[in-house]
One Martini backbone bead per residue (centre of mass of N, CA, C, O) as a GRO file, in nm:
protein
  351
    1MET     BB    1   0.054   0.064  -0.018
    2GLY     BB    2   0.205   0.259   0.140
    3VAL     BB    3   0.241   0.588   0.174
    4ASN     BB    4   0.039   0.878   0.275
    5LEU     BB    5   0.112   1.192   0.098
    6LYS     BB    6  -0.119   1.348  -0.040
    7ASP     BB    7  -0.179   1.587   0.180
    8LEU     BB    8   0.136   1.708   0.135
    9ILE     BB    9   0.093   1.762  -0.178
   10PRO     BB   10   0.116   2.012  -0.373
   11ASP     BB   11   0.004   2.116  -0.676
   12LYS     BB   12   0.267   2.286  -0.761
   13VAL     BB   13   0.449   2.000  -0.777
   14LYS     BB   14   0.263   1.923  -1.010
   15THR     BB   15   0.238   1.745  -1.327
   16ILE     BB   16   0.008   1.734  -1.567
   17VAL     BB   17  -0.071   1.477  -1.806
   18ASP     BB   18  -0.258   1.530  -2.089
   19ASP     BB   19  -0.019   1.396  -2.266
   20LEU     BB   20   0.195   1.135  -2.325
   21ARG     BB   21   0.381   1.302  -2.525
   22MET     BB   22   0.531   1.453  -2.292
   23LEU     BB   23   0.710   1.163  -2.255
   24ARG     BB   24   0.876   1.161  -2.491
   25GLY     BB   25   1.185   0.978  -2.466
   26LYS     BB   26   1.134   0.840  -2.197
   27ILE     BB   27   1.262   0.666  -1.922
   28ILE     BB   28   1.051   0.427  -1.748
   29VAL     BB   29   1.015   0.281  -1.432
   30ILE     BB   30   0.807   0.013  -1.333
   31ASP     BB   31   0.607  -0.109  -1.092
   32GLY     BB   32   0.520  -0.427  -1.127
   33TYR     BB   33   0.336  -0.503  -0.889
   34ASN     BB   34   0.155  -0.256  -0.902
   35ALA     BB   35   0.052  -0.297  -1.192
   36LEU     BB   36  -0.058  -0.589  -1.171
   37TYR     BB   37  -0.260  -0.526  -0.946
   38GLN     BB   38  -0.429  -0.329  -1.105
   39PHE     BB   39  -0.514  -0.527  -1.327
   40LEU     BB   40  -0.635  -0.744  -1.138
   41THR     BB   41  -0.860  -0.549  -1.017
   42ALA     BB   42  -0.986  -0.400  -1.284
   43ILE     BB   43  -0.997  -0.665  -1.470
   44ARG     BB   44  -1.343  -0.730  -1.481
   45GLN     BB   45  -1.631  -0.843  -1.416
   46PRO     BB   46  -1.927  -0.734  -1.284
   47ASP     BB   47  -1.888  -0.970  -1.042
   48GLY     BB   48  -1.546  -0.984  -1.021
   49THR     BB   49  -1.444  -1.160  -1.233
   50PRO     BB   50  -1.179  -1.261  -1.378
   51LEU     BB   51  -0.981  -1.324  -1.617
   52MET     BB   52  -0.987  -1.639  -1.806
   53ASP     BB   53  -0.907  -1.938  -1.896
   54THR     BB   54  -0.997  -2.269  -1.970
   55GLN     BB   55  -0.831  -2.349  -1.686
   56GLY     BB   56  -0.877  -2.102  -1.470
   57ARG     BB   57  -0.667  -1.885  -1.532
   58VAL     BB   58  -0.548  -1.590  -1.467
   59THR     BB   59  -0.536  -1.283  -1.711
   60SER     BB   60  -0.553  -0.979  -1.635
   61HIS     BB   61  -0.248  -0.906  -1.609
   62LEU     BB   62  -0.173  -0.969  -1.908
   63SER     BB   63  -0.364  -0.780  -2.048
   64GLY     BB   64  -0.267  -0.516  -1.920
   65LEU     BB   65   0.035  -0.539  -1.991
   66PHE     BB   66   0.012  -0.557  -2.297
   67TYR     BB   67  -0.176  -0.308  -2.376
   68ARG     BB   68  -0.046  -0.081  -2.200
   69THR     BB   69   0.245  -0.097  -2.304
   70ILE     BB   70   0.179  -0.030  -2.593
   71ASN     BB   71   0.058   0.249  -2.536
   72ILE     BB   72   0.315   0.372  -2.420
   73ILE     BB   73   0.494   0.333  -2.674
   74GLU     BB   74   0.308   0.495  -2.874
   75HIS     BB   75   0.406   0.767  -2.702
   76GLY     BB   76   0.739   0.731  -2.677
   77ILE     BB   77   0.789   0.539  -2.445
   78LYS     BB   78   1.041   0.380  -2.233
   79PRO     BB   79   0.990   0.086  -2.084
   80ALA     BB   80   1.034  -0.048  -1.756
   81TYR     BB   81   1.083  -0.305  -1.510
   82VAL     BB   82   1.018  -0.380  -1.157
   83PHE     BB   83   1.087  -0.635  -0.907
   84ASP     BB   84   1.035  -0.786  -0.635
   85GLY     BB   85   1.171  -0.934  -0.370
   86LYS     BB   86   1.264  -0.976  -0.068
   87PRO     BB   87   1.122  -0.899   0.208
   88PRO     BB   88   1.154  -0.734   0.476
   89GLU     BB   89   1.115  -0.793   0.807
   90ILE     BB   90   0.966  -0.509   0.864
   91LYS     BB   91   0.705  -0.620   0.674
   92ALA     BB   92   0.538  -0.846   0.818
   93GLU     BB   93   0.289  -0.695   0.927
   94GLU     BB   94   0.177  -0.599   0.653
   95ILE     BB   95   0.145  -0.877   0.522
   96SER     BB   96  -0.055  -0.987   0.733
   97LYS     BB   97  -0.269  -0.767   0.693
   98ARG     BB   98  -0.329  -0.822   0.393
   99LYS     BB   99  -0.420  -1.114   0.423
  100LYS     BB  100  -0.664  -1.055   0.604
  101LEU     BB  101  -0.814  -0.868   0.406
  102ARG     BB  102  -0.847  -1.079   0.180
  103GLU     BB  103  -1.008  -1.288   0.343
  104ASP     BB  104  -1.245  -1.103   0.416
  105ALA     BB  105  -1.320  -1.026   0.122
  106ALA     BB  106  -1.385  -1.313   0.022
  107LYS     BB  107  -1.631  -1.355   0.206
  108ARG     BB  108  -1.791  -1.103   0.109
  109TYR     BB  109  -1.813  -1.192  -0.183
  110GLU     BB  110  -1.989  -1.445  -0.142
  111GLU     BB  111  -2.222  -1.295  -0.001
  112ALA     BB  112  -2.289  -1.100  -0.236
  113LEU     BB  113  -2.361  -1.318  -0.444
  114LYS     BB  114  -2.598  -1.450  -0.288
  115ARG     BB  115  -2.763  -1.156  -0.284
  116GLY     BB  116  -2.697  -1.001  -0.572
  117ASP     BB  117  -2.445  -0.795  -0.520
  118LEU     BB  118  -2.243  -0.684  -0.764
  119GLU     BB  119  -2.100  -0.433  -0.659
  120ALA     BB  120  -1.989  -0.564  -0.401
  121ALA     BB  121  -1.851  -0.803  -0.534
  122ARG     BB  122  -1.646  -0.641  -0.695
  123ARG     BB  123  -1.514  -0.494  -0.459
  124TYR     BB  124  -1.423  -0.755  -0.301
  125ALA     BB  125  -1.263  -0.883  -0.529
  126MET     BB  126  -1.048  -0.663  -0.546
  127MET     BB  127  -0.956  -0.695  -0.240
  128SER     BB  128  -0.884  -1.023  -0.288
  129ALA     BB  129  -0.652  -0.995  -0.458
  130LYS     BB  130  -0.386  -1.216  -0.589
  131LEU     BB  131  -0.037  -1.222  -0.634
  132THR     BB  132   0.145  -1.456  -0.785
  133ASP     BB  133   0.429  -1.608  -0.882
  134GLU     BB  134   0.316  -1.710  -1.153
  135MET     BB  135   0.221  -1.435  -1.258
  136VAL     BB  136   0.498  -1.299  -1.258
  137GLU     BB  137   0.640  -1.497  -1.451
  138ASP     BB  138   0.449  -1.449  -1.689
  139ALA     BB  139   0.514  -1.147  -1.715
  140LYS     BB  140   0.815  -1.177  -1.779
  141LYS     BB  141   0.779  -1.344  -2.037
  142LEU     BB  142   0.619  -1.127  -2.188
  143LEU     BB  143   0.834  -0.907  -2.184
  144GLU     BB  144   1.044  -1.066  -2.340
  145ALA     BB  145   0.865  -1.100  -2.597
  146MET     BB  146   0.841  -0.770  -2.622
  147GLY     BB  147   1.136  -0.642  -2.541
  148ILE     BB  148   1.121  -0.580  -2.230
  149PRO     BB  149   1.274  -0.464  -1.964
  150TYR     BB  150   1.390  -0.610  -1.649
  151VAL     BB  151   1.416  -0.591  -1.286
  152GLN     BB  152   1.559  -0.766  -1.016
  153ALA     BB  153   1.510  -0.721  -0.701
  154PRO     BB  154   1.622  -0.793  -0.378
  155ALA     BB  155   1.366  -0.623  -0.285
  156GLU     BB  156   1.253  -0.331  -0.331
  157GLY     BB  157   1.139  -0.193  -0.620
  158GLU     BB  158   1.139   0.117  -0.544
  159ALA     BB  159   1.436   0.125  -0.465
  160GLN     BB  160   1.547   0.045  -0.741
  161ALA     BB  161   1.416   0.272  -0.903
  162ALA     BB  162   1.553   0.503  -0.751
  163TYR     BB  163   1.842   0.426  -0.819
  164MET     BB  164   1.811   0.451  -1.130
  165ALA     BB  165   1.728   0.752  -1.122
  166LYS     BB  166   1.978   0.866  -0.973
  167LYS     BB  167   2.180   0.762  -1.200
  168GLY     BB  168   2.018   0.809  -1.495
  169ASP     BB  169   1.887   0.549  -1.640
  170VAL     BB  170   1.627   0.702  -1.560
  171TRP     BB  171   1.382   0.950  -1.541
  172ALA     BB  172   1.165   0.759  -1.388
  173SER     BB  173   0.929   0.660  -1.165
  174ALA     BB  174   0.647   0.417  -1.144
  175SER     BB  175   0.360   0.475  -0.928
  176GLN     BB  176   0.111   0.491  -0.680
  177ASP     BB  177   0.324   0.519  -0.489
  178TYR     BB  178   0.558   0.716  -0.269
  179ASP     BB  179   0.824   0.558  -0.187
  180SER     BB  180   1.039   0.649  -0.401
  181LEU     BB  181   1.083   0.923  -0.265
  182LEU     BB  182   1.205   0.809  -0.003
  183PHE     BB  183   1.436   0.656  -0.177
  184GLY     BB  184   1.517   0.911  -0.396
  185SER     BB  185   1.349   0.983  -0.626
  186PRO     BB  186   1.342   1.261  -0.838
  187ARG     BB  187   1.092   1.105  -0.991
  188LEU     BB  188   0.729   1.078  -1.014
  189VAL     BB  189   0.489   0.859  -1.171
  190ARG     BB  190   0.148   0.876  -1.185
  191ASN     BB  191  -0.099   0.693  -1.361
  192LEU     BB  192   0.029   0.538  -1.609
  193THR     BB  193  -0.152   0.249  -1.586
  194ILE     BB  194  -0.460   0.419  -1.531
  195THR     BB  195  -0.550   0.571  -1.760
  196GLY     BB  196  -0.866   0.726  -1.740
  197LYS     BB  197  -1.171   0.609  -1.670
  198ARG     BB  198  -1.318   0.609  -1.334
  199LYS     BB  199  -1.494   0.458  -1.087
  200LEU     BB  200  -1.640   0.538  -0.809
  201PRO     BB  201  -1.691   0.424  -0.514
  202ARG     BB  202  -2.034   0.387  -0.468
  203LYS     BB  203  -2.058   0.544  -0.752
  204ASP     BB  204  -2.213   0.706  -1.044
  205VAL     BB  205  -1.896   0.800  -1.105
  206TYR     BB  206  -1.670   0.956  -1.333
  207VAL     BB  207  -1.315   0.986  -1.374
  208GLU     BB  208  -1.028   1.151  -1.476
  209ILE     BB  209  -0.719   0.994  -1.533
  210LYS     BB  210  -0.397   1.139  -1.479
  211PRO     BB  211  -0.093   1.191  -1.508
  212GLU     BB  212   0.175   1.254  -1.262
  213ILE     BB  213   0.435   1.477  -1.160
  214ILE     BB  214   0.694   1.438  -0.907
  215GLU     BB  215   0.924   1.652  -0.761
  216LEU     BB  216   1.136   1.627  -0.506
  217HIS     BB  217   1.274   1.911  -0.487
  218LEU     BB  218   1.004   2.069  -0.487
  219LEU     BB  219   0.878   1.943  -0.238
  220LEU     BB  220   1.100   2.017  -0.032
  221LYS     BB  221   1.093   2.321  -0.082
  222GLU     BB  222   0.791   2.372  -0.014
  223LEU     BB  223   0.819   2.235   0.285
  224GLY     BB  224   1.106   2.281   0.418
  225ILE     BB  225   1.273   2.004   0.367
  226THR     BB  226   1.409   1.699   0.392
  227ARG     BB  227   1.430   1.375   0.316
  228GLU     BB  228   1.458   1.277   0.607
  229GLN     BB  229   1.201   1.430   0.701
  230LEU     BB  230   1.005   1.286   0.516
  231ILE     BB  231   1.049   1.012   0.643
  232ASP     BB  232   0.958   1.089   0.929
  233ILE     BB  233   0.672   1.160   0.850
  234ALA     BB  234   0.597   0.880   0.739
  235ILE     BB  235   0.639   0.726   1.006
  236LEU     BB  236   0.421   0.875   1.166
  237ILE     BB  237   0.189   0.786   0.973
  238GLY     BB  238   0.284   0.533   0.792
  239THR     BB  239   0.416   0.228   0.680
  240ASP     BB  240   0.510  -0.085   0.574
  241TYR     BB  241   0.686  -0.093   0.864
  242ASN     BB  242   0.439   0.094   1.015
  243PRO     BB  243   0.113   0.089   0.944
  244ASP     BB  244  -0.004   0.265   1.206
  245GLY     BB  245   0.188   0.431   1.327
  246ILE     BB  246   0.107   0.707   1.522
  247LYS     BB  247  -0.101   0.768   1.750
  248GLY     BB  248  -0.273   1.064   1.647
  249ILE     BB  249  -0.106   1.081   1.364
  250GLY     BB  250  -0.104   1.281   1.094
  251PRO     BB  251   0.010   1.462   0.838
  252VAL     BB  252  -0.006   1.745   0.973
  253LYS     BB  253   0.121   1.673   1.248
  254ALA     BB  254   0.383   1.553   1.140
  255TYR     BB  255   0.486   1.810   1.007
  256LYS     BB  256   0.488   1.988   1.263
  257LEU     BB  257   0.685   1.816   1.430
  258ILE     BB  258   0.929   1.834   1.233
  259LYS     BB  259   0.945   2.142   1.224
  260GLU     BB  260   0.996   2.168   1.534
  261TYR     BB  261   1.219   1.912   1.589
  262ARG     BB  262   1.357   1.807   1.292
  263SER     BB  263   1.339   1.510   1.442
  264LEU     BB  264   1.243   1.207   1.547
  265ASP     BB  265   1.460   1.182   1.797
  266LYS     BB  266   1.343   1.479   1.922
  267ILE     BB  267   1.088   1.373   2.005
  268PRO     BB  268   0.894   1.332   2.248
  269ARG     BB  269   0.809   1.031   2.381
  270ALA     BB  270   0.509   1.103   2.460
  271LEU     BB  271   0.431   1.140   2.137
  272LEU     BB  272   0.490   0.811   2.057
  273ALA     BB  273   0.305   0.599   2.204
  274GLY     BB  274   0.547   0.383   2.291
  275GLU     BB  275   0.740   0.382   2.073
  276SER     BB  276   1.027   0.271   1.934
  277ILE     BB  277   1.291   0.456   1.835
  278GLU     BB  278   1.474   0.235   1.724
  279GLU     BB  279   1.269   0.120   1.516
  280LEU     BB  280   1.225   0.386   1.361
  281ILE     BB  281   1.522   0.421   1.273
  282LYS     BB  282   1.536   0.164   1.103
  283ILE     BB  283   1.341   0.267   0.889
  284ARG     BB  284   1.502   0.507   0.799
  285ASP     BB  285   1.758   0.349   0.715
  286TYR     BB  286   1.618   0.187   0.492
  287PHE     BB  287   1.544   0.427   0.308
  288LEU     BB  288   1.852   0.522   0.281
  289SER     BB  289   1.965   0.186   0.273
  290PRO     BB  290   1.882  -0.013   0.047
  291PRO     BB  291   1.858  -0.286  -0.130
  292VAL     BB  292   2.058  -0.324  -0.431
  293THR     BB  293   2.128  -0.342  -0.778
  294ILE     BB  294   2.396  -0.317  -1.037
  295ASN     BB  295   2.292  -0.579  -1.206
  296TYR     BB  296   2.196  -0.421  -1.496
  297LYS     BB  297   2.004  -0.409  -1.816
  298LEU     BB  298   1.891  -0.179  -2.063
  299GLU     BB  299   1.719  -0.366  -2.322
  300TRP     BB  300   1.575  -0.332  -2.634
  301ARG     BB  301   1.379  -0.553  -2.825
  302GLU     BB  302   1.250  -0.736  -3.057
  303PRO     BB  303   0.961  -0.852  -3.106
  304SER     BB  304   0.783  -1.174  -3.059
  305PHE     BB  305   0.524  -1.336  -3.192
  306ASN     BB  306   0.568  -1.633  -3.118
  307LYS     BB  307   0.595  -1.585  -2.810
  308ILE     BB  308   0.329  -1.439  -2.767
  309LYS     BB  309   0.150  -1.662  -2.881
  310GLU     BB  310   0.229  -1.882  -2.679
  311ILE     BB  311   0.124  -1.729  -2.426
  312LEU     BB  312  -0.165  -1.608  -2.511
  313ILE     BB  313  -0.292  -1.820  -2.713
  314ASP     BB  314  -0.194  -2.114  -2.648
  315GLU     BB  315  -0.205  -2.091  -2.320
  316HIS     BB  316  -0.452  -1.837  -2.271
  317ASP     BB  317  -0.679  -1.779  -2.501
  318PHE     BB  318  -0.644  -1.552  -2.679
  319ASN     BB  319  -0.731  -1.344  -2.919
  320PRO     BB  320  -0.580  -1.355  -3.220
  321ASP     BB  321  -0.662  -1.084  -3.353
  322ARG     BB  322  -0.593  -0.896  -3.117
  323VAL     BB  323  -0.297  -0.975  -3.091
  324LYS     BB  324  -0.207  -0.907  -3.379
  325ASN     BB  325  -0.289  -0.609  -3.377
  326ALA     BB  326  -0.112  -0.534  -3.133
  327PHE     BB  327   0.158  -0.622  -3.253
  328ASP     BB  328   0.160  -0.422  -3.488
  329ARG     BB  329   0.172  -0.177  -3.300
  330LEU     BB  330   0.432  -0.253  -3.156
  331MET     BB  331   0.619  -0.255  -3.406
  332LYS     BB  332   0.573   0.034  -3.490
  333ALA     BB  333   0.670   0.163  -3.222
  334TYR     BB  334   0.948   0.037  -3.213
  335ARG     BB  335   1.055   0.160  -3.482
  336GLU     BB  336   0.995   0.465  -3.403
  337TYR     BB  337   1.106   0.476  -3.072
  338ILE     BB  338   1.343   0.238  -3.024
  339LYS     BB  339   1.541   0.162  -3.270
  340GLY     BB  340   1.648   0.486  -3.351
  341LYS     BB  341   1.474   0.691  -3.446
  342GLN     BB  342   1.391   0.997  -3.508
  343LEU     BB  343   1.230   1.227  -3.345
  344GLY     BB  344   0.975   1.456  -3.425
  345LEU     BB  345   0.968   1.546  -3.119
  346GLU     BB  346   1.021   1.720  -2.855
  347SER     BB  347   1.048   1.714  -2.541
  348TRP     BB  348   0.912   1.870  -2.258
  349PHE     BB  349   1.156   1.730  -2.121
  350LYS     BB  350   1.459   1.725  -1.969
  351LYS     BB  351   1.731   1.534  -1.869
   0.00000   0.00000   0.00000
């Protein structure tokens, strides 16, 4: 889920991307788990049932990955993906909490189906979605067939993405979560994989979702804090490593406390609701020095129709005509934007 920094980020530090061509020529590394989970939850039947092949295997994540990645490339963006490795021990509580929420949602889903409440069924089905190791491996195989590079992180994918962005190997990290900013990514793109109209929960209202860019240095300047202080604020609110945060402290109060005391370890212990300052400092240290790998190579290759056909059509029963039409679009975009041809328009942002 990541940390909720939404209420602390002023609109003036965001750049709304009205047209994906604004990002033409940019290399963006996408949080693979985050994107696959979005596809898995969003691409479903009216009753909440995910897309499946004839053997009953879920394919929503593959459908989203295939068609959305093609759309991204068609706008001149060079995508790469990064996948989580082994979660750190300090994330155990959050993982357990997520498992419990999925189990509860699965029960509510069955109850909603029995009483014929399809809207509730779909909502609970989305909440109960689980991304398995097999799904992730299938996604990696599909990316290889499409010629799209991916990086296997030793631990947190967003930490790896931030490292790659800080090095300048990619222009930005992309995720719905804000964690990559805490890990030091100079630039975060949100909503890249979910652009379009989305229905608000429990309302018959649709809103237009557009990508937005958040620049870390602008955010820190506007708030008048350092990255270390931003991490401290996040810890007070609650992160994946202390999901409940500090009792009674929300975003506004957390910001005020750090502005007043300058550092997490200087806040009076009485205000920390009995939380161990040593454990909180461990979380800060993890954000500042997470495990990453330097052994990666970003190389885009020519897509292989035969390999894509084997995965999507032969193995998972995708519609052959739709896959072939999408592949033709992919090849056209690959030749125009990735193979090395001169771009027709300059990017709106400089590297």
